[in-house]
N, C-alpha and C positions, 0 to 999 in steps of 0.2 A: 673559797678553797681553804682547807685547814692548814695545809703545809705548802706555802708558796714556793719553796725550794725543793720540791720532791725530786726533781731530776738531779740535784746535787748530792743526794744521799746514796746513790748507787755506787758501790765500792769496786766491783770488778767489771771488766768489759762484758762479761756474760749477763750482768744485771743492768745493763744500760737501758734507759727508757726507750719505748718505741717512738717512732716519728709521730704517731697519732697522739701519744701522751704529751709529747713536747708541744705539738700544735695546740692541744687543749690548754696547756699552761700559757702558751703565748697569747691565745685568745683572751684568757682571763686577765692577764697583765694589761693587755691593750684595752680591754673594757674598763678596767679600773682607771687607767690613765684618761680615757675618754670621759668617764664619769666625774673624775676630779676636775678635769678641764672645764666641763660644762658647769659644774658647781662654782668653780672659781670665777668663770665668766659672769654668771648670774650675780655673785656677790659683788664683783667690781662694778657691774652695771647699776646696781642698787646703792652702792656706797657713795657717801658724800666726799670721802677722801680715802686714799689708798696708802696702807703701810708698806713701803717699798721693801723693807726687810722681810716681812711676812710673805709678800708677793714673791720675792726671790726664793724663799724656802719652798713655797708651793710649786713654783716652776721647776725647781730642782727635783722635787718629789715626782712630778709628772715626767720629767726627763728620765729619772731612774726607773720608773714603771715601764716607760716606753722602751728603754734599753733592755730591760729584763725580757720583755716580749720579743724584741728583735733578736736577742741572743737565743731564745728558745726556737725561733723560726730558723735561724742558722743551724742550730744543732739538729733540728728535725730534717732539714734539707740534707745535711751530712749523713744522718742515719738512713734516710731514704736512699741516697746514692750508694752508700755502703751495702745496703740490702740488695739493691739492684745489681751491683757488681758481683756480689756473693752468689746470686741466683743464676749467673751466666755460666 
């Protein structure tokens, strides 16, 4: 994805991203987190020793990517609920 914060660039309520767009962003963030987790697990498995500082930074990055995905899921749910209420 070229712009990982696309949903944050919408300025007015009329320009808010759709639930579908937010879910797509969430999926990308969570796939990135899964990929980094798998890579890190492979590196640790093959390593003779582990640099705890680098491990901590890597785990923080995974947590941040996961949080970004979860935020998009929450935003998508809110957008979906808002659209459902508006259609009543």
